[in-house]
C-alpha positions as CSV (number, residue, x, y, z in Angstrom):
1,M,15.2,-5.9,-10.7
2,L,11.4,-4.6,-10.4
3,L,8.7,-6.8,-10.7
4,D,5.5,-6.1,-12.4
5,K,2.5,-5.8,-9.8
6,K,0.1,-6.9,-12.3
7,N,1.6,-9.7,-13.9
8,P,1.9,-12.6,-11.5
9,H,3.4,-14.6,-14.4
10,Q,6.3,-12.3,-14.8
11,D,10.0,-14.7,-14.2
12,F,12.3,-13.9,-11.4
13,P,15.9,-13.3,-12.3
14,S,18.4,-15.6,-11.6
15,V,19.0,-16.5,-8.2
16,N,22.9,-16.3,-8.9
17,S,22.3,-12.2,-10.0
18,A,21.2,-11.9,-6.3
19,L,23.4,-8.9,-4.3
20,L,25.9,-9.8,-1.7
21,E,24.7,-6.7,0.2
22,P,22.4,-7.0,1.8
23,E,23.2,-10.7,1.0
24,G,20.5,-12.4,-1.3
25,L,18.4,-9.9,-2.1
26,L,17.0,-10.9,-5.5
27,A,14.0,-8.5,-6.6
28,V,11.6,-5.6,-5.2
29,G,7.8,-5.4,-6.1
30,G,5.5,-7.2,-7.7
31,C,2.5,-8.7,-5.9
32,L,1.6,-11.7,-3.1
33,S,-0.6,-13.4,-5.3
34,E,-0.8,-17.3,-5.3
35,Q,0.9,-17.7,-8.7
36,R,3.5,-15.4,-7.7
37,L,4.4,-16.8,-4.1
38,L,4.6,-20.3,-5.3
39,T,6.7,-19.5,-8.4
40,A,8.9,-17.9,-5.7
41,Y,9.1,-21.0,-3.8
42,R,9.7,-23.4,-6.6
43,H,12.8,-21.3,-7.7
44,G,14.3,-20.9,-3.8
45,V,13.1,-17.3,-3.6
46,F,10.9,-16.0,-0.3
47,P,9.4,-12.6,0.6
48,W,10.7,-10.8,3.3
49,Y,9.9,-6.8,4.1
50,N,8.6,-4.7,7.1
51,Q,5.5,-3.5,6.6
52,G,5.1,-0.3,4.7
53,E,8.1,-1.1,2.6
54,P,7.9,-2.6,-1.1
55,I,8.0,-6.2,-1.3
56,L,11.6,-7.7,-1.0
57,W,12.5,-11.1,-2.6
58,W,15.1,-13.4,-1.2
59,S,17.7,-16.1,-2.1
60,P,20.5,-16.1,0.1
61,N,23.5,-18.0,-0.1
62,P,24.1,-20.2,1.6
63,R,20.9,-21.8,2.5
64,L,20.0,-23.6,5.2
65,V,18.4,-26.9,5.0
66,L,17.4,-30.2,7.1
67,Y,16.9,-33.7,5.3
68,P,14.2,-35.1,7.4
69,K,16.3,-38.4,7.7
70,S,19.1,-36.7,9.5
71,I,17.1,-34.7,12.2
72,I,18.9,-35.0,15.7
73,I,16.7,-34.9,18.8
74,S,18.6,-34.5,22.1
75,K,18.0,-36.9,25.4
76,S,16.3,-34.1,26.7
77,L,13.9,-33.5,24.1
78,N,13.4,-36.8,23.3
79,K,12.2,-37.4,26.9
80,T,9.6,-34.4,26.3
81,F,8.7,-35.6,23.3
82,R,7.6,-39.1,24.7
83,K,5.6,-37.8,27.5
84,H,3.1,-36.5,25.2
85,I,2.7,-32.9,26.9
86,F,1.4,-31.3,24.2
87,K,-1.3,-32.6,21.6
88,I,0.0,-32.0,17.7
89,T,-1.9,-31.7,14.9
90,Y,-1.8,-30.2,11.8
91,D,-4.1,-27.7,9.7
92,Q,-6.3,-27.5,12.4
93,A,-5.6,-23.7,13.0
94,F,-3.6,-22.3,10.5
95,T,-4.8,-18.4,10.7
96,H,-4.5,-18.4,14.5
97,V,-1.0,-20.2,14.0
98,I,0.2,-17.2,11.3
99,T,-1.1,-14.9,13.9
100,E,0.6,-15.7,17.1
101,C,4.0,-16.0,14.6
102,A,3.1,-12.4,13.9
103,K,3.0,-11.2,17.3
104,K,6.1,-12.7,18.2
105,R,7.9,-11.2,15.5
106,K,6.4,-7.7,16.8
107,V,7.8,-8.5,20.4
108,C,11.4,-8.8,18.4
109,N,10.7,-5.6,16.5
110,E,10.6,-7.6,13.0
111,T,7.4,-6.6,11.5
112,W,7.3,-8.8,8.1
113,I,4.3,-11.0,9.2
114,S,2.2,-8.1,8.2
115,P,-1.9,-8.6,7.5
116,E,-0.8,-8.5,4.0
117,I,1.2,-11.6,4.3
118,I,-1.1,-13.3,6.9
119,T,-3.8,-13.0,4.1
120,A,-1.6,-14.0,1.6
121,Y,-0.3,-17.2,3.2
122,T,-3.6,-17.8,4.3
123,Q,-5.3,-18.0,0.8
124,L,-2.1,-20.4,-0.1
125,H,-4.0,-22.8,2.9
126,R,-7.2,-22.5,1.5
127,Q,-5.4,-23.8,-1.9
128,G,-3.6,-26.8,-0.2
129,H,-0.2,-25.1,-0.6
130,A,0.4,-23.7,2.9
131,H,0.2,-25.6,6.0
132,S,0.5,-25.1,9.8
133,I,1.2,-27.4,12.8
134,E,-0.2,-26.5,16.2
135,A,0.8,-27.9,19.7
136,W,-1.5,-27.8,22.2
137,Q,-2.2,-27.7,26.2
138,D,-5.8,-28.8,26.5
139,S,-7.7,-26.7,24.1
140,T,-5.2,-23.7,24.1
141,L,-2.4,-22.8,21.3
142,V,1.0,-22.8,22.6
143,G,3.0,-23.3,20.0
144,G,3.4,-24.1,16.5
145,L,4.8,-23.1,12.6
146,Y,3.8,-22.8,8.8
147,G,4.9,-22.9,5.4
148,I,4.7,-24.0,2.2
149,S,4.5,-27.5,0.7
150,I,5.8,-28.4,-3.1
151,G,6.4,-31.8,-4.4
152,Q,8.9,-33.3,-1.8
153,V,10.0,-29.9,-0.4
154,F,8.5,-28.4,2.9
155,F,9.9,-24.7,2.7
156,G,9.5,-23.8,6.6
157,E,8.5,-19.8,7.6
158,S,8.0,-19.1,11.0
159,M,7.5,-20.5,14.5
160,F,6.3,-19.6,17.5
161,H,5.9,-21.1,21.8
162,T,4.1,-19.8,24.4
163,Q,5.4,-23.2,26.5
164,T,8.9,-23.9,26.4
165,D,9.5,-26.6,23.9
166,S,6.3,-26.8,22.3
167,S,7.4,-25.3,18.8
168,K,10.3,-27.8,18.7
169,I,7.8,-30.8,19.5
170,A,5.7,-29.3,16.7
171,F,8.8,-29.3,14.6
172,I,10.0,-33.0,15.3
173,S,6.8,-33.9,14.6
174,L,6.7,-32.1,11.3
175,V,10.0,-33.6,10.4
176,N,8.8,-37.4,11.6
177,W,5.8,-37.0,9.4
178,L,7.2,-35.3,6.3
179,Y,9.9,-38.5,6.2
180,T,7.2,-41.0,6.8
181,W,5.4,-39.0,3.4
182,G,8.5,-39.2,1.3
183,Y,9.4,-35.5,1.7
184,K,13.3,-34.8,0.9
185,L,13.9,-31.7,2.1
186,I,12.8,-29.1,4.5
187,D,14.2,-25.3,3.9
188,C,15.1,-23.3,7.1
189,Q,16.3,-20.4,4.9
190,V,18.9,-18.7,6.8
191,H,21.3,-20.1,9.6
192,S,19.5,-20.5,13.1
193,E,21.8,-22.3,16.4
194,H,18.0,-23.5,17.1
195,L,17.4,-25.1,14.0
196,V,21.3,-26.2,13.7
197,S,21.3,-28.2,16.7
198,L,18.2,-30.1,15.2
199,G,20.1,-31.3,12.5
200,A,20.0,-28.5,10.1
201,E,23.2,-27.7,7.9
202,N,24.3,-25.0,5.0
203,I,24.5,-25.8,1.3
204,S,25.3,-23.7,-1.1
205,R,22.7,-21.9,-3.0
206,T,23.5,-24.0,-6.6
207,K,23.2,-27.1,-4.6
208,F,19.9,-25.9,-3.1
209,I,18.4,-24.9,-6.7
210,D,19.8,-28.5,-7.8
211,L,17.6,-30.4,-4.9
212,L,14.4,-28.2,-5.6
213,N,14.6,-28.5,-9.4
214,F,14.5,-32.5,-8.5
215,F,12.3,-32.9,-5.8
216,C,9.6,-30.2,-6.2
217,E,8.8,-32.2,-9.4
218,I,7.7,-35.2,-7.6
219,P,4.9,-36.1,-5.6
220,A,5.2,-37.1,-1.7
221,F,4.4,-41.1,-1.7
222,S,1.5,-40.4,0.1
223,P,-1.5,-38.1,0.0
224,A,-0.2,-36.4,2.9
225,W,-1.8,-33.0,3.5
226,K,-5.2,-33.6,3.8
């Protein structure tokens, strides 16, 4: 389906119409407005495309998710976590985090975090929808991640690290906070051995959409992000 760039309120097609090859491709075009992006995440869709290409919208099946209560922390990682090697904060350096994530992707020849993406998600952050988790050593940012929050669901987007375990510690801290704040689901999008080792699991797209339809409509128990 081709989306109208001038109509951010246009509905996405049913996720059940997503292609099998390439897996999960649902729609092309549109824009990266606040309305379009929030509609996408709310309905189990996310943008992923290379710079210079049309915007591509995806809803893969199966979907990788993590239930905050089910996180797995290895003994070695828990030992690092308890040493407090890194200072962990949230929403203190969003633009810095997403820019570092973009640098990491370029090194891996993945260029989808383009200046256009950075601008769009920074605007979502200013509106209170996108959030970052930061890991610091002294005053240097050494790891972090960012994502979108809707109701009791956090949609993870990307992470980076320049020091061993810094992004893992940031992620564990995020999961602990989300659990405390009443979040029920973290969307990890597609399979990753790293995230599976932390307790993430694949579920069907149908089940994922059912969970979104329930948990996106319920506010977190506490004010959470401030």
